[in-house]
N, C-alpha and C positions, 0 to 999 in steps of 0.2 A: 679456368680453361673448360670450354663446353665439351660435353661428352660426345664422342664420335660414334657413328653407327657401329663401327668395328668393335669399339670398346664395349658398347652396350650388348652386342651379340655375344662376345666372349664372356661377359658378365653373366648373361642368362644361361649360356651353355654350361657354366660351372655348377649350376643347380643340379644337373644330372650327376655330376661327380660326387656331390654331397650325399645323395641317396642311393648311389650305385651299390649293388649287391643287397640292398635292403628290400627293394621291390623289383619285380620283373621289368625289363626294359619296355615291354608293351604297356606298362602302367605308369611310366614316367610322366606322360602328358596329363594324366588324371590328377596327379598330386602337385605338379609344378605349375602348369598353366593357370589354374584358378588363383594360386598365390600371387603370380605375376600380375594378373588382372586386379586382384584385391589391392595390391600395393599401389598400382597406378590410380585406381579409383580413390583410395584413401588419401594419397598425396594431393590429388587435384581437389578433392572435397575440402581438405584442410585449408588449402590456399583460398578457395572461394568462400569458405566459412569465415575466415578472418576478414575478408573484404566486406562480407555481408554484415558482420558484427559492427564494423566501423561505420557502415552506412545506415543500417536499420536498427542496431542494438541487439542484445542477446535474445530478447524475447521473440524477435521475428526472424532471426538469422537462419533458423532451420526450416523455414517454409520451402516446400519442395519446388514451388514454381520459380524459385530464385536460382535453381541449379539445372545445368544441362547434362548432368551425370547422376548416377544413383547416389542417394543420400546415405552416408555412413552413420549408423546409430551411435548415440553417446556410449562411451565405454568400449568402443570397438574400432577406434582408429589404429593405425599400424603401430604406433608407439605403445598402445595398450596391449597389443599382441606380443610385442617384444618384452614387455615386463613380466610375462608369464614364464616360469621355469619348471613348474610341476604340471603334469597332465596337459602338456602342450597340445596333444592330439584332440582332447576334449574341448579345449579353448578355441582351437581352429574350427572345429565343427560348429560350436556355438556362434562364432563370429559370422560364418557363412549363413547359418540359419537366421541370425538377426538381420543380416543384410537383405536377405530375401523377404523377410517379414516386413521390412521397411519399404521394399521396392518390389511390388508384386510382378513387375515385368521380368524379374530375374528368376521367376519360378522355373525349376527344371534345369537351371544353368549349372549349378554346382552339385555334382553327383558323388564325388569322392568322399569316402568315410575314412578320416585319418586314424580313427581308433581301430579300424579293421586291419590296418597294415601293422602287424605286431613289431616288425623290425624297424619301423619308423618311431624310434623312442624319443624321449625328451631331448637327448643330446643331438640326434640328427635333425629333428624338426627345429630345435633352437638354432642350430647352425644355419639351416636353410633360411629361416626368418632373418637371422642376423646378416647373412650374405646379401639378401635382397634389400636390406636397409642401406647398403653402401651408397646407392645413388637415389636421388629424388626422381620420381617418375611423373611429376605433374607436367602440364602442357608447356609451362614456361621453361622447365629444365630439359624436357625431351618432347619435341613436337610430335603430335599424334601420328603423322606420316612415318616418322622415324621409329617411334615405338611400335607402330603397326608392322613395319617392315621387319624389325627385329623379332617381333612376336611370330610372324610368318616363318622366319628363318628357324625359330625354335620349333615350330610345328613340323617344318621340313626335317629338321635334325632328328626329331622323335620318330618321324616316318621312316627315316633311314635306319634308326636303331631297331625298329620293328621288322624291317626287311619287307618281305612280300605283303604281309597284312597291312603295312603302313600305306602301301599304294592305294588301298581302298578308300582312304580319306584325303589323300593329297595328290594333286595333279601337278607335275613339274611346271614351273613358272613359264618356260618358253612355249609350252603347249597352250597354257592358259592365255598368254599374250596373243598367240596366233588366233585362237577362237574369238577373242574379244575384237581383234582388228578385222576379222572376216565379217563382222556384223556391226561395224561402227556407224558413224553418222548419228551420234546420240544428241539428245536435246532435253531441256528441263521437262520434268513431268513424266519422263519415260519410266516404264516398269520393267524390272529385270527379275528373272526367276531361274532357279536351278533345282530341278526335281530330285537330284541325287547330290546334294550340296556339299557333302563331306565337311571339310573345315572352312568352307566359304571362299576359297581362293578365286573362283570365277567371278563372284559378285564384287569382291574387293578389287580385283584387277580392272573390272569395268568402271568402278568408281575412280580408281587412280587414273585410268586412261582419260576419262572425261575431264578430270581436273588438270592433269599435266599436259596432255596432248591436244585437248580441245579448249582449254581455258574455261571449262564449265564448273558448276557448283554441284557436286554429287549429293549434297543434302536436299536438293530439289528433285531427286529421283527416289523411286521406291524399290527396295531390294527384298526379295523373299526367297525362301528355299525350304526343301523338305529333306529329311535324313532319317533313315530307318534305325541307325545306331544311336541310342540316347547319349552315350558318352561323346560321340563325335558331333552330334547336334549341339551339345553344350559348348564345345569348342568353337563351333561356327558362330554361336551367339556372342561369346566373349570376343571373338575375332572381329566381328562387325563393330562391336562397341568400342574396342580399343582403337579401331580405325576412325572413330568418330562418326559412324554410320548407324542410322536407325534402321533396323531390319527385322523381319518376322521370320523366324526359323521354326518350322513345325516338325514334330517327330512322326514316326510311322512310315510305312512303305507307300511310296507315291502311286504305285499301280493298284494295290489292294485298297488303300485308304487315302485317296487324294484329299489333302487338307485345304486346298485353295479352290473353293467352289462358289458359285452363285446359286444358293439353294432355291431361290424363287423360280429360276429358269431351268433348274436341274442341269446347269452347264458348268464346265470347268471355268475358272477365272482365266481370262486371256491376257497375254502379256506382249509388250513391244519386242522384247528380246528374251530368248531362252538359251542358256549356256549349260552344257552338261558333259560329264564324263561318267556314263553309267557303268555298272559292273558288267563286264563282257560275258555274254552267253550264260547268264545266271538263270536259276529256276524262277518261275513266277506262277502265281495262283490262277492258272488257266481255267480250271474247272469252276472256280468261284466267280469268274468274270465272263462267262459265256453270254450273259445278258447284262452287260455293263450299263448302268443307268445313264452314263455320260456319252454313250455311243462312241467310245474311243477306238474300239477294235473292229471297225466295220469295213476295213479295206478289202476283205474277202470273207466268204462264208466260213472258211477254215482259219482258225486262229493260229498264231505261231506256236511252235512246240513248247510243251510245259518245261522242258529242260533247256530251252534256248530263248530267253526273253528279249533278245536284241530288238526285234521289230515291235514288241509290245511297248518298250520304252520309246521308240521312235514315233509310234502312233500316238502315244500319250503326249509327247512333246509337240507334235504337229497340231494336236487338238488344243494345246495351250497357246497357240499363236493367234494374234489378232487377225481378223479378216476385213478387207476394205469394205465389203458390202454390209458388214454388220457393225464394225467398229470405226469406220471412217478412215482406217489405215491398216496396212498389213503388218505382219510381224516377221522377224528373222530368228533363225536358230543356228547355232554352231554346235555340233554334236560329235564327240570323239567316238569312233566305231571300230570294231574289229574288221579286217578286210573281208572276212567271209560274208558280211552283210551285202557286199557289192555283187557277189556272183553265185552264192549257194543256190542250187537249182530250184529246190522246193520253195524258196522265198521270192522267186521271180514274180509271183502274183502280187506281192506287196510293193515290189519295185515298180511294177506296171501301174499300180494305182497312183503312187506319189508322182510318177513321171507324167502320166496322163493328166493329172491335176496341175501339172507344171509348177510344182512347188520346189523342185530340186534345182538349186542355182549352181552349185559347184561341189566337186569332190577333190579333196587334197590328199594324195597318198604320202604317208610319212615314213621315215626310216624305221628299221627294226630297233628293238632294245632301247626304247625311250622311257620305259617305266621301271620302277624299282623291282628288280627280280622278275621281270616279265618281258620276254623278248618278242611277244606276238606282234606281227605287223598291224599297224592301225592306220586310220585315215580320219579326216574331218569331213562330215556331211553338212553342207550348208543348205538350209531350207529358207524359202522366202515366199510368203503367201501373196506378195504384191510385186512381182518382178518388173523391172523397168521394161518398157515396150521393146527396146532394142535387144533385150535378153530373152524375150518370150520364145518358147519353143526350142531353147538351146540349154545345154549344160556345159559348164567348163570343167575340164579335167586337168589337174595339176599334178605332175610327177615330181615330188620333192624328196624322194628316197635316196638320191645319189649323194656321193660324198661332198659335192659342192654345197650341200645344204646343212651339213652337220659336222660336229667334231666329237671325238671319243673322249669322255671324261670319266675316269675311274670305272671302266667297263660298262658305262652307260652313255648312250648317244644323246647329244644336246643340239638342238637346232641353233645355228649361229644367227647373229643379228643380220648379217648379209643374206643368209638363207631365208629368214623370215621376211625381210624387205623384198626379196625377189618374188616370193609367193604372193605377197600383198600387192605388189606392183602388177603382176600378171593378172590377178583377180580384178583389181580396180580398172585396169585398161581393157579387160575382157580379151586378153591377148592370146595369140597363138605363137608359141616359141618352140623351135625345133627341140625335140627330146625333153621338153619341160611342160608345155601346156598346149591345150587345143580346145576350142569351142566346137561342140558337136551338136548337130540337129537331132531332134527327137526321132525323125524318120530313120536316121542311121542307128539309133539305139533300138528302135523297134525291130529293125532288120537283125539285130543281134539278140533278139528275144529278151530285151530289157536287162541284159547282162551289163553291169557297170564296172567290170574289171578294167582298171586304168590302162593296162597293156593293150587292150583292144583299140584304144583311141589315141594313145601317145606311144611313140616308139621308145621303149625303155631299154632296148638292147644296147650293149656297149658298141660304139662305132668302131669299125675296122680301120686300122691305120692305112693311110694312103701308101702305096708301094711305088718307089722310084725305080722303074725298070732298069734304067741305065746304071744306076748305082748298084743295084743287086747283081747285074751281069758283071760289073767290075769286080765285086766281091767274089763271085763264082770263079772268074778267071784267075784271081789271085790265089784262091784255094786250090784250083787245079794245078797251077804252077808250083805251089808248095808241095802238093802231092807228088808231082813228077820229080821234084828235087829229092824228096825223101825216098822215092822208089829207086832212083838212080844210085843214091848212097847205099841203099840196102843191097842192090845188085852187086856193087863193088865188094861189099863185105862177104857176100855169098861166094863170089868168084875167088876171093883171097882164101877162103876156107875150103875151097874145092867142093862146095855144095852145089848139087844140080838144081 
């Protein structure tokens, strides 16, 4: 009987139970995710190796060009790891080191040191390895899409375990899906980038969408990302690989040290699509970037505040988009932003620039409480450096914060499928719908001093109920009659008691 997604997810979740109390919940991902990845690689390699031995013989079966996955060195297959009962922590470290030595593209992926975790003794690690042995994870046993989905659920599970800090590397799937759909119309050869990539969810959803919704082949696309946290960058690399995607994930801060550049032209690499959920109102190295070599922060002579880097990220991403005059085509971005970006007074100078450049296509206001332990209101900013002629000089505002668009799940709001579909339908149709959406001219936005607060353009107040005057008069007369009756009864009682 084939393994179901639910069975696989439950199987992987139980890994946390095995090491619970031995390491802090914030470290679960660092010890479990690499092992799940190793198991899937080992199982698939073993299957392909047997096929290659049969076809080419043992002398040639290990040639790297015969494999579309990392090659597992001799002596380090999963069964070899199972056979170890003493110093399991050391054996696991050696296995990961050997895997990286054999496959240089995995450099920097495995950062956990199993020896460092004192409470992860031979017994616990042995149980963890044995538990993961239960199911084969090769592609015939578990399709890459299914393994990838289960892996993402495991990442999400660990984000929930971590609470607030987990939200820094994991964006809820419904928000990711919205961002991808707001910049769709994908094609072979397109390039996708996330400068604050986290665990890679935006890139993976773009690939899934192209395959499942548009019938395309995501292996013909290019996926790149940058992540400041080395542990999370490692997860993103494994995540892409488990989903069968080749991608380049670089470490370091994308503002201070952008990794994707064209050194000859001193330009940032430009992409067809940029998708991001950057850290809201974070500090950034303003003083070090006054004279940015890539000219990213030139929207105004004054740079964004050092303790509020929202517009620094937005400027960076705008610079990463292709331009028709330079690249033959424009680029689109969907960026999750805090609401303050839309109306903070001292930032109007940045709004003015991007509006006058006519790169703002839409703003989608979202419900509160969408993120793990973070109730701050947010929105999605859609940029387009080559807007269609019929959309030039206009911005669409979509108010999707009402209860019609979401449901409450475990004290966290989730956009519903119908809510997502309504947002996308309004956006694609460039529609104006009462209390939901409106297309607004740049002239009107100028009159509002470039304030992009959605409530200025879409009526977001609760509608007053229509009053049926005749019905209300009837109710009033009934109440008056009831009062008269009570008053008469009371007068009778007063008279009987000789009260004046």
